[in-house]
Phi, psi and omega in degrees: 000159182276148174283183179295151177283128184217176176060221184297330181297337176300333184252016179293144177272135181233133170245120177245127183241147182206132173282138183282357176243021182295116180277344180270318178234096184303149181309325180305322181287327174297317180296317178297320179296314182294326177291323176296318179299317182295337179277345186258328180233179178300111186297339179292341182264005182256122178244129178242117180245136174244155186232118184295128175081353182279133180267210180279073188202205177224175179210162174302317180302316178295316180298325176293321177295319178296316178301315180297320178297313180297313180300325181285324193253343179250146178291152180295151177261129179287000000 
């Protein structure tokens, strides 16, 4: 098992995305997961986005949010 989250990892940025119609992993479990994450790392750095009508899949809207998150948190590549 992993030890407690410490040091720089306490301040890592996390984006968690979930479709509100996911039949495999109900939205409730996504909500529980994000609350657990917020108890382990800086809760201000945890973003939870839900997507109306999205099942256990992805969407253009979600991918645009992922791109925006990456652009914000990772340095540009030359």
